[in-house]
Backbone bond lengths (Angstrom), bond angles and torsions (degrees), N, CA, C in turn:
res aa  C-N    CA-C-N  psi(-1)  N-CA   C-N-CA  omega(-1)  CA-C   N-CA-C  phi
1 X - - - 1.459 - - 1.533 108.76 -
2 X 1.331 117.75 127.45 1.457 122.22 -179.43 1.529 110.05 -103.26
3 X 1.320 116.49 128.23 1.462 120.22 -175.95 1.517 111.08 -142.48
4 X 1.334 114.24 154.19 1.462 122.76 173.87 1.524 107.63 -124.71
5 X 1.329 116.84 133.36 1.464 121.45 175.22 1.519 109.18 -96.68
6 X 1.319 115.78 130.11 1.465 121.92 173.18 1.525 106.49 -113.01
7 X 1.318 116.31 109.28 1.464 121.95 -179.16 1.519 108.05 -98.59
8 X 1.328 115.73 115.97 1.459 120.72 -175.40 1.523 109.13 -99.52
9 X 1.323 115.95 119.25 1.467 121.27 -179.21 1.518 108.94 -134.99
10 X 1.326 115.25 58.72 1.453 120.32 -173.14 1.510 115.22 -94.33
11 X 1.343 117.80 -0.28 1.459 119.72 -175.12 1.515 113.31 -76.03
12 X 1.338 114.88 156.76 1.463 120.55 177.61 1.516 111.96 -88.69
13 X 1.360 116.57 -15.03 1.457 120.05 176.81 1.521 114.47 73.54
14 X 1.310 118.82 24.35 1.461 121.87 -175.32 1.526 112.09 -63.94
15 X 1.348 117.49 -34.89 1.455 119.17 -178.37 1.516 112.12 -69.41
16 X 1.335 116.26 -29.07 1.458 119.70 179.63 1.521 111.26 -77.13
17 X 1.321 116.99 -34.46 1.455 120.56 -176.97 1.521 111.16 79.59
18 X 1.324 116.32 -173.17 1.456 119.94 -179.91 1.510 111.73 93.84
19 X 1.323 114.49 174.23 1.462 120.12 -174.89 1.517 113.32 -75.46
20 X 1.333 117.22 -25.38 1.459 121.16 -178.46 1.526 109.87 -127.11
21 X 1.347 118.51 156.39 1.465 121.43 178.79 1.526 112.45 -61.18
22 X 1.330 115.40 162.60 1.472 121.23 -172.61 1.515 113.19 -59.89
23 X 1.342 118.40 -33.07 1.458 119.75 -178.11 1.524 113.00 -68.06
24 X 1.337 116.62 -15.26 1.465 121.23 179.77 1.521 113.00 -107.71
25 X 1.339 116.99 -1.32 1.463 120.08 176.60 1.529 109.42 -64.37
26 X 1.316 115.97 153.62 1.463 119.91 -176.52 1.525 111.36 -83.59
27 X 1.322 114.75 135.16 1.466 123.84 173.04 1.520 106.16 -132.33
28 X 1.329 115.70 121.92 1.459 119.48 -176.63 1.532 111.93 53.21
29 X 1.321 115.04 36.95 1.448 119.80 172.05 1.513 116.95 86.18
30 X 1.344 117.48 3.69 1.471 119.02 175.66 1.526 109.73 -147.85
31 X 1.338 117.78 160.99 1.467 120.07 -175.39 1.527 113.32 -57.38
32 X 1.325 114.80 143.08 1.468 122.36 -178.95 1.530 111.70 -49.46
33 X 1.322 117.20 -45.42 1.467 121.59 -176.25 1.519 112.61 -58.09
34 X 1.303 117.14 -33.92 1.466 119.95 -178.42 1.525 111.30 -66.37
35 X 1.321 116.59 -36.38 1.466 120.28 175.26 1.530 110.46 -64.22
36 X 1.339 115.57 -42.81 1.467 120.30 -177.92 1.525 111.15 -63.01
37 X 1.318 116.77 -48.29 1.468 120.19 -179.98 1.523 111.53 -63.50
38 X 1.325 117.02 -34.84 1.465 120.71 -178.09 1.526 111.86 -63.70
39 X 1.341 117.15 -34.24 1.472 119.44 179.21 1.524 110.19 -62.88
40 X 1.327 117.05 -48.04 1.466 120.93 -178.19 1.532 111.25 -69.31
41 X 1.328 116.95 -35.71 1.467 120.22 178.67 1.522 111.54 -64.43
42 X 1.328 116.70 -23.66 1.459 120.65 -179.34 1.517 114.34 -84.76
43 X 1.329 117.84 0.13 1.469 121.84 -179.47 1.523 108.32 -107.20
44 X 1.315 116.53 120.01 1.472 121.86 -171.21 1.526 113.57 -63.03
45 X 1.322 118.49 -21.39 1.467 120.67 -177.60 1.528 112.96 -68.16
46 X 1.339 117.70 -20.61 1.463 120.03 -173.74 1.520 111.03 -89.19
47 X 1.335 114.63 116.07 1.469 121.02 177.52 1.529 112.20 -86.78
48 X 1.334 116.37 -24.23 1.465 120.55 -179.31 1.522 109.74 -141.72
49 X 1.327 114.82 150.43 1.460 121.73 169.17 1.523 106.68 -125.18
50 X 1.330 116.18 123.27 1.464 121.39 178.03 1.522 108.22 -113.49
51 X 1.312 115.90 121.54 1.461 122.05 -178.81 1.525 109.28 -105.46
52 X 1.340 115.61 122.30 1.466 120.98 -178.92 1.525 109.01 -101.98
53 X 1.324 116.19 120.45 1.460 123.09 -178.92 1.525 110.11 -128.38
54 X 1.340 117.69 151.79 1.471 118.75 168.97 1.524 108.71 -58.11
55 X 1.297 116.30 140.63 1.464 120.00 -176.27 1.525 112.01 -56.03
56 X 1.336 116.03 -32.76 1.467 120.14 -178.34 1.522 113.16 -70.29
57 X 1.334 117.58 -14.18 1.467 121.17 -178.28 1.530 113.26 -104.27
58 X 1.312 117.71 -3.28 1.468 119.65 -175.84 1.528 111.24 -64.26
59 X 1.317 117.28 -40.59 1.473 120.23 179.01 1.525 110.74 -64.01
60 X 1.333 116.66 -39.63 1.460 120.55 177.65 1.522 110.82 -62.13
61 X 1.327 116.64 -44.55 1.463 120.75 179.35 1.527 110.95 -61.94
62 X 1.309 117.22 -41.99 1.466 121.14 178.00 1.526 110.42 -60.14
63 X 1.313 115.75 -42.31 1.469 121.22 178.75 1.531 110.55 -63.68
64 X 1.346 116.87 -43.62 1.462 120.68 -179.42 1.527 111.81 -65.05
65 X 1.324 116.61 -38.75 1.466 120.27 178.56 1.531 110.43 -60.40
66 X 1.314 116.58 -39.42 1.471 120.22 177.45 1.525 110.65 -69.52
67 X 1.318 115.90 -43.85 1.465 121.07 -176.78 1.525 112.01 -62.62
68 X 1.342 116.11 -38.15 1.467 120.40 -176.80 1.527 112.35 -101.90
69 X 1.332 117.14 10.61 1.476 122.47 179.49 1.528 110.58 50.48
70 X 1.331 115.21 47.39 1.468 121.74 -178.37 1.522 108.78 -86.58
71 X 1.322 116.76 113.96 1.461 120.91 -170.83 1.523 114.30 -117.38
72 X 1.337 118.21 10.62 1.469 120.03 176.68 1.526 108.63 -65.27
73 X 1.321 116.11 128.97 1.466 121.82 -176.81 1.532 110.22 -68.95
74 X 1.316 117.02 126.52 1.459 121.22 177.52 1.518 109.53 -159.11
75 X 1.323 114.98 158.94 1.468 122.00 178.33 1.518 108.27 -107.59
76 X 1.326 116.95 131.36 1.464 121.86 178.91 1.524 109.57 -97.70
77 X 1.328 115.61 131.12 1.466 122.40 -176.88 1.524 108.77 -126.36
78 X 1.314 116.50 136.96 1.470 121.15 178.26 1.523 110.07 -72.43
79 X 1.327 116.18 132.62 1.454 121.35 -179.58 1.517 112.55 -82.10
80 X 1.336 114.99 178.90 1.458 121.63 -179.79 1.506 111.77 -112.31
81 X 1.325 116.38 -170.56 1.457 121.69 -177.29 1.525 112.29 -72.87
82 X 1.324 117.94 -24.95 1.462 124.02 176.87 1.518 108.34 -129.43
83 X 1.337 115.76 160.26 1.468 119.70 178.39 1.526 111.15 -54.46
84 X 1.334 116.44 -40.28 1.457 121.54 179.88 1.522 110.91 -51.93
85 X 1.322 116.79 -47.42 1.463 120.65 -176.86 1.529 111.38 -74.30
86 X 1.324 116.91 -30.14 1.465 120.00 175.80 1.523 110.80 -63.90
87 X 1.328 115.82 -46.62 1.465 119.90 178.80 1.522 110.28 -65.74
88 X 1.319 116.25 -42.41 1.466 119.68 179.93 1.526 111.21 -58.86
89 X 1.332 117.18 -39.89 1.465 120.62 176.94 1.531 111.16 -60.77
90 X 1.327 115.73 -38.41 1.462 120.57 -177.74 1.523 112.90 -73.50
91 X 1.321 116.80 -16.42 1.468 120.65 -177.33 1.531 112.91 -89.43
92 X 1.316 117.12 -1.11 1.462 118.85 179.07 1.526 110.74 -63.55
93 X 1.317 114.72 133.83 1.469 122.70 177.20 1.530 113.04 61.13
94 X 1.332 116.86 30.83 1.464 118.19 174.96 1.532 108.49 -76.03
95 X 1.324 117.29 140.58 1.461 120.23 -178.45 1.526 111.97 -77.74
96 X 1.330 116.30 161.11 1.459 120.95 173.37 1.527 109.78 -74.45
97 X 1.331 114.70 163.65 1.464 121.77 175.06 1.524 112.72 60.63
98 X 1.319 116.61 33.06 1.462 121.81 173.65 1.517 109.07 -117.51
99 X 1.321 116.20 154.93 1.453 121.86 167.74 1.524 107.91 -97.94
100 X 1.325 116.21 135.94 1.458 121.63 -179.46 1.528 108.07 -112.65
101 X 1.325 116.16 118.81 1.462 121.75 178.29 1.522 108.78 -104.31
102 X 1.331 116.57 114.15 1.465 121.19 -178.72 1.525 108.44 -102.15
103 X 1.323 115.15 122.97 1.464 119.73 -170.99 1.519 110.95 -133.16
104 X 1.335 116.00 143.58 1.458 121.58 175.05 1.526 109.37 -69.26
105 X 1.323 116.34 127.95 1.457 119.72 179.98 1.510 113.78 -61.92
106 X 1.343 116.56 -22.58 1.461 120.62 -177.93 1.530 112.10 -98.10
107 X 1.335 115.82 26.49 1.477 121.25 168.76 1.538 107.62 -115.62
108 X 1.341 117.67 73.52 1.464 120.56 -173.28 1.519 115.14 -78.69
109 X 1.342 117.28 -10.19 1.466 120.54 -175.10 1.525 112.95 -98.45
110 X 1.326 117.30 8.55 1.463 119.89 177.54 1.529 109.13 -59.72
111 X 1.317 116.24 142.07 1.462 119.32 -177.37 1.524 111.70 -94.92
112 X 1.313 115.35 153.53 1.466 120.64 174.92 1.522 110.27 -62.96
113 X 1.317 116.76 -32.25 1.470 120.45 -179.32 1.525 110.77 -65.75
114 X 1.343 117.68 -42.71 1.468 120.60 177.53 1.524 110.10 -62.91
115 X 1.325 117.29 -44.98 1.467 121.18 -179.24 1.528 110.36 -61.10
116 X 1.313 117.21 -43.12 1.468 120.87 -179.23 1.521 111.81 -64.11
117 X 1.334 116.84 -39.81 1.468 119.71 177.25 1.523 110.21 -62.86
118 X 1.325 115.87 -40.90 1.462 119.78 179.09 1.517 112.67 -65.16
119 X 1.325 116.94 -39.55 1.465 120.80 178.41 1.526 111.06 -61.37
120 X 1.315 116.34 -45.43 1.466 119.62 -178.28 1.530 111.66 -65.99
121 X 1.336 117.19 -39.55 1.464 119.47 179.34 1.524 110.59 -69.32
122 X 1.324 117.89 -41.64 1.469 120.78 179.07 1.523 111.19 -64.84
123 X 1.328 117.63 -34.70 1.463 120.78 177.10 1.526 110.82 -62.33
124 X 1.332 115.95 -33.03 1.475 120.79 -179.81 1.522 112.52 -83.77
125 X 1.355 116.25 -40.41 1.464 120.48 -169.05 1.527 114.03 -108.97
126 X 1.308 118.02 -13.50 1.457 120.75 178.34 1.508 115.17 96.39
127 X 1.342 117.13 -33.17 1.469 121.44 -178.09 1.516 108.76 -151.97
128 X 1.342 117.53 126.72 1.461 120.70 -176.85 1.521 110.15 -144.18
129 X 1.339 115.92 137.12 1.469 120.62 179.00 1.533 109.87 -133.95
130 X 1.348 117.55 145.54 1.463 120.17 177.17 1.526 111.30 -84.15
131 X 1.319 115.51 142.72 1.467 120.96 178.12 1.526 109.06 -139.34
132 X 1.319 115.13 155.43 1.461 119.89 172.51 1.524 108.88 -128.54
133 X 1.317 115.84 155.75 1.463 121.09 -177.79 1.522 110.76 -72.71
134 X 1.314 115.16 151.80 1.463 121.78 173.84 1.523 107.84 -83.02
135 X 1.324 116.50 126.07 1.470 119.59 -179.44 1.529 112.36 -107.04
136 X 1.314 117.69 -14.22 1.465 121.75 178.16 1.530 109.65 -93.45
137 X 1.329 115.81 158.53 1.462 119.79 172.87 1.527 109.44 -70.96
138 X 1.323 115.62 147.78 1.460 121.58 -179.29 1.523 110.65 -120.75
139 X 1.327 115.10 148.80 1.451 120.88 173.87 1.516 108.61 -133.47
140 X 1.329 116.52 141.75 1.456 122.90 176.68 1.521 108.85 -94.92
141 X 1.331 116.18 127.58 1.453 120.94 -178.89 1.517 110.93 -90.20
142 X 1.316 115.58 138.81 1.462 122.27 170.35 1.527 107.44 -121.45
143 X 1.313 117.37 -179.58 1.470 119.57 -178.26 1.525 112.36 -67.09
144 X 1.344 117.31 -25.10 1.464 119.98 -174.92 1.524 114.08 -114.39
145 X 1.316 117.62 -20.75 1.467 119.31 -173.18 1.527 110.19 -158.55
146 X 1.320 116.92 -173.24 1.461 122.56 173.56 1.519 108.69 -135.57
147 X 1.325 115.26 151.89 1.465 120.26 -179.57 1.527 109.41 -134.27
148 X 1.327 117.42 146.43 1.466 119.49 178.66 1.521 110.73 -72.62
149 X 1.336 115.40 150.39 1.466 120.93 174.90 1.522 108.16 -127.64
150 X 1.316 116.08 159.95 1.463 121.67 -178.88 1.526 108.91 -78.56
151 X 1.321 116.84 111.84 1.464 119.90 -177.10 1.526 112.50 -66.47
152 X 1.326 117.01 -19.12 1.468 119.60 178.50 1.528 112.25 -66.79
153 X 1.318 116.64 -15.38 1.468 121.06 179.22 1.524 112.67 -89.37
154 X 1.326 117.08 3.89 1.461 120.54 -175.21 1.529 111.64 -128.99
155 X 1.309 115.35 151.71 1.457 122.55 175.11 1.529 108.41 -135.29
156 X 1.316 116.48 148.16 1.461 122.07 176.14 1.529 108.56 -91.78
157 X 1.318 116.41 127.33 1.460 121.67 -174.97 1.527 110.34 -91.82
158 X 1.334 115.51 137.41 1.453 122.12 176.97 1.531 110.16 -120.38
159 X 1.302 115.87 -172.99 1.459 122.65 169.25 1.529 107.18 -129.23
160 X 1.342 118.97 161.08 1.464 127.23 13.13 1.526 112.82 -78.46
161 X 1.341 114.69 143.46 1.453 121.60 170.39 1.528 106.10 -100.64
162 X 1.321 115.61 127.96 1.467 120.09 -167.04 1.527 110.37 -121.83
163 X 1.358 115.22 134.56 1.455 121.02 -174.04 1.523 110.34 -142.08
164 X 1.314 115.45 152.15 1.460 119.16 168.08 1.522 108.13 -66.21
165 X 1.323 116.77 140.69 1.461 120.64 -173.20 1.524 112.78 -60.89
166 X 1.333 117.37 -35.61 1.463 119.98 -178.93 1.529 110.64 -64.93
167 X 1.330 116.48 -39.78 1.467 121.40 178.78 1.523 110.28 -65.79
168 X 1.321 116.20 -45.92 1.457 120.73 -176.82 1.522 111.37 -65.74
169 X 1.319 116.64 -40.63 1.460 120.38 179.36 1.530 110.45 -61.03
170 X 1.332 116.40 -45.57 1.466 119.85 179.34 1.526 111.00 -63.29
171 X 1.333 116.76 -43.39 1.466 120.66 -177.85 1.523 111.60 -62.07
172 X 1.319 116.86 -39.64 1.458 120.11 -177.11 1.527 113.33 -83.07
173 X 1.311 117.33 5.25 1.462 121.19 169.25 1.522 111.40 -84.23
174 X 1.342 117.00 -8.30 1.459 120.90 176.90 1.532 110.33 -71.35
175 X 1.333 116.67 154.69 1.466 119.17 171.40 1.528 110.19 -66.99
176 X 1.312 116.53 150.36 1.467 121.55 179.41 1.525 110.90 -64.57
177 X 1.346 116.16 141.45 1.460 122.11 173.27 1.524 108.73 -133.77
178 X 1.325 116.16 150.52 1.468 120.92 -178.72 1.527 112.23 -64.68
179 X 1.326 117.47 -21.47 1.464 120.73 -178.80 1.531 112.20 -76.15
180 X 1.320 117.97 -3.95 1.471 121.12 179.69 1.530 109.16 -80.61
181 X 1.333 115.32 87.60 1.461 119.99 -178.82 1.525 112.70 -88.59
182 X 1.320 116.56 -18.90 1.461 121.48 176.30 1.521 108.21 -156.51
183 X 1.321 116.74 -177.55 1.466 120.12 -176.62 1.521 111.67 -70.84
184 X 1.330 116.34 -34.38 1.462 119.91 179.33 1.528 111.36 -61.63
185 X 1.329 117.44 -37.10 1.466 119.62 179.68 1.523 111.42 -67.26
186 X 1.336 116.73 -31.31 1.468 120.88 176.38 1.526 110.19 -68.94
187 X 1.319 115.51 -47.23 1.466 121.32 -177.93 1.529 110.91 -66.44
188 X 1.314 116.53 -39.55 1.466 120.30 -178.65 1.526 111.18 -65.46
189 X 1.344 117.12 -39.74 1.460 119.87 179.17 1.521 111.43 -67.11
190 X 1.324 116.40 -22.98 1.468 120.42 176.07 1.530 111.81 -78.92
191 X 1.340 116.42 -3.07 1.460 119.98 173.82 1.512 115.72 103.32
192 X 1.328 117.59 10.80 1.464 120.12 -178.10 1.528 110.91 -104.91
193 X 1.335 118.22 134.96 1.467 120.83 177.21 1.529 110.70 -72.83
194 X 1.322 115.54 153.42 1.461 122.51 -178.53 1.527 109.09 -112.34
195 X 1.311 116.67 123.42 1.464 121.30 174.96 1.525 109.16 -86.69
196 X 1.321 116.79 139.45 1.459 122.18 180.00 1.531 109.96 -104.68
197 X 1.326 115.63 143.60 1.466 119.48 171.57 1.522 108.44 -138.01
198 X 1.320 115.54 161.82 1.451 120.31 -172.18 1.525 112.12 -70.82
199 X 1.323 115.57 125.54 1.452 121.59 176.88 1.514 111.65 -86.43
200 X 1.315 115.69 -161.02 1.466 121.48 -177.84 1.527 109.64 -134.26
201 X 1.328 116.09 133.33 1.462 119.36 177.42 1.524 111.70 -63.28
202 X 1.321 116.39 -25.92 1.458 120.04 179.56 1.537 112.53 -78.96
203 X 1.322 116.88 -6.90 1.469 121.33 178.88 1.532 108.78 -79.48
204 X 1.298 114.58 64.30 1.462 123.72 -172.06 1.524 112.08 -73.00
205 X 1.326 116.10 138.22 1.461 121.33 172.02 1.524 108.36 -97.68
206 X 1.317 116.60 114.92 1.461 120.88 -176.86 1.527 109.65 -76.35
207 X 1.330 115.10 116.46 1.463 121.29 -177.01 1.519 111.85 -127.11
208 X 1.333 117.01 -36.00 1.459 121.96 -176.54 1.526 110.56 -122.68
209 X 1.327 116.12 171.75 1.462 121.36 177.13 1.521 110.95 -60.02
210 X 1.326 117.54 -38.98 1.461 120.76 177.93 1.526 111.55 -60.32
211 X 1.331 116.89 -33.46 1.464 120.38 179.69 1.526 111.65 -65.08
212 X 1.332 116.92 -35.48 1.465 120.43 177.32 1.528 109.80 -63.70
213 X 1.330 116.26 -43.60 1.470 121.20 179.08 1.526 109.78 -61.83
214 X 1.336 116.63 -44.99 1.463 121.01 179.12 1.520 111.16 -65.17
215 X 1.323 116.80 -40.54 1.472 120.37 179.70 1.522 111.42 -62.98
216 X 1.319 117.32 -38.22 1.467 120.86 177.01 1.526 110.23 -59.63
217 X 1.329 116.51 -45.70 1.465 120.48 -179.31 1.527 111.15 -66.58
218 X 1.336 116.69 -44.23 1.460 120.51 179.55 1.522 111.63 -63.51
219 X 1.323 116.64 -37.94 1.465 121.06 179.88 1.530 110.00 -58.61
220 X 1.317 116.81 -44.99 1.458 121.32 179.59 1.522 111.27 -64.56
221 X 1.334 116.53 -43.60 1.468 121.01 -179.68 1.525 110.84 -62.34
222 X 1.338 116.31 -45.67 1.459 120.35 -178.38 1.524 111.63 -67.32
223 X 1.320 116.86 -37.08 1.459 120.07 176.52 1.512 111.74 -61.98
224 X 1.327 115.87 -42.83 1.466 120.41 179.86 1.525 111.62 -65.01
225 X 1.336 117.01 -36.60 1.463 120.93 178.83 1.523 111.77 -65.83
226 X 1.319 116.50 -34.02 1.469 120.87 -175.06 1.525 112.90 -82.84
227 X 1.336 117.02 -8.53 1.471 119.84 180.00 1.519 110.87 -78.63
């Protein structure tokens, strides 16, 4: 199976705070992004890793790679003003007959097992995304009030979202729309169905300071399980 990982790390990290954006915050003694890239580098199906960063952060990333002796082979690509354009930049010159796994750079705890399941499903169905069930009660807000909704009708979407390269290339030829909240929404609007597979609660997206604390604890737990 031939695959390319596109790691998107275009955020400014304002919600997390601190001197550097969230993708460069330290987790277990090294930047979050390095953990994320290491997971994909450890899966034999991936022939390339493409890392998308804001152009203003590329020099910082280069400096960090030297500082932490980070030698995993990857290509750095300048991102765009929206996630849509960042991913589109990363899709230039992608080969045919590849699977493209697009993953949030700030989800460093994703497992190789989840990624492998997604690759196999996408190879069969063309487009596959991980989801987890909603366990909390939900309410829909209106201008005047709120009403409860059935949580069984909803799923929480994670990454990596995985697609056949031909499908993804066609989908990203569409003009940008505000409704494109993730890659699956782009592909779906192009007319392709999305297959769902079970995600992982530990596949945390680091957004706030509390998430870093939780990720540290989860990292230790997952390491102990794998021993």
